[in-house]
C-alpha positions, 0 to 999 in steps of 0.5 A: 500500500505504501507504493500506491501512496507514493505513486498517488503523491507523485502523480498529484504533485506532477499533474495537479499541483505543477501542471494544474490538470485534473486527475487522470485515470491512473490517479482516479483508480489509485484514489479509489483503491487508497480510499477503500484500502488505506483510509477505510472509505473515510473521505476525511482521511483521504482529504487530510492525506491530499492536504498533506501533499499540498502543504508539503509543496507550499512554501511556508509563509514568512514570519513576522520578523522576516516580513519586517526585515524585508520591509525595512530593507525596502524602505531603506532602498526607497529612501536612497533612491529618493535621495539620488533623485533629489540630487539629480533634480538639484543638479539639473536645476543648477545647470538650467539656472546657470545658463 
């Protein structure tokens, strides 16, 4: 049964997650077989198994600290760009006024 679980997982990742396709005939057959054999015809257990596959393939959300650090870095870079733009405008202004 472990082989069927692994095969279903591989197919789910390849077809559904990566390609956005529906389950093919092989996957549907495995689904029915696993639901009946491995999960005792309990759709909630099968759903939990599929959700575990999705969770494994989904990158974790950044922590609050990581988000704050990234925003602080972005803010610093924007301030530097603003300063460069202001300096460029002042230089242009000086060039135009000195004519």
